[in-house]
C-alpha positions in Angstrom: 11.7 1.7 -6.5 12.0 2.0 -2.9 9.2 3.1 -0.2 8.4 6.7 -1.5 8.3 8.7 1.4 6.4 10.9 -0.9 3.7 8.4 -0.7 3.5 7.7 3.3 0.5 10.5 3.7 -1.4 8.6 0.5 -4.3 6.1 1.0 -2.7 2.8 -1.1 -4.7 -0.2 -1.8 -3.8 -3.7 -1.3 -6.4 -6.9 -1.9 -6.2 -9.7 0.4 -4.9 -13.0 -1.5 -7.3 -14.9 0.1 -10.6 -13.3 -0.5 -9.7 -10.2 -2.4 -10.9 -7.8 0.1 -9.8 -4.2 -0.4 -8.0 -2.4 2.4 -6.8 1.2 2.4 -4.1 2.7 4.3 -2.0 5.4 4.1 1.9 4.3 2.6 3.2 4.7 6.1 1.0 2.2 7.5 2.3 -0.5 4.5 6.2 0.8 5.3 5.9 -0.5 9.0 3.0 -3.4 8.9 4.6 -7.2 8.2 0.8 -8.6 8.7 -2.6 -7.6 9.4 -6.2 -9.4 10.5 -8.3 -9.1 7.2 -11.5 -7.9 7.8 -13.1 -10.1 5.0 -11.9 -13.4 5.6 -10.6 -12.9 9.0 -7.0 -14.3 8.3 -3.6 -13.4 9.3 -2.1 -11.9 6.0 1.5 -11.3 5.9 2.7 -8.3 4.0 6.2 -9.0 2.5 8.7 -6.5 1.4 8.6 -7.4 -2.2 4.7 -7.1 -1.5 5.2 -3.7 -0.2 7.7 -2.6 -3.1 4.9 -3.9 -5.7 2.1 -1.8 -3.4 4.3 1.5 -4.1 4.9 0.7 -7.2 1.3 0.2 -8.4 0.2 4.0 -7.0 3.9 5.5 -8.1 1.5 7.5 -10.7 0.1 9.4 -7.5 3.9 10.7 -7.3 3.5 12.6 -10.3 3.0 16.8 -10.2 0.1 18.1 -11.9 0.9 21.2 -14.0 1.3 24.7 -11.9 1.7 22.7 -9.1 5.2 23.8 -8.8 
């Protein structure tokens, strides 16, 4: 799975691997970010491309079109 543009405007979640603080950002933020400062523990957290793939894969269920929305 690639970083689907359909999720760029959707709020995606990621948990800090150090303290489990959850950050919610649009998919477009995850597309471009390589690291951020965790609001929970203050550590600099790297987000690698495999991390990004996992984040987008975790939220791929949001890509489904609801019945009647076509």
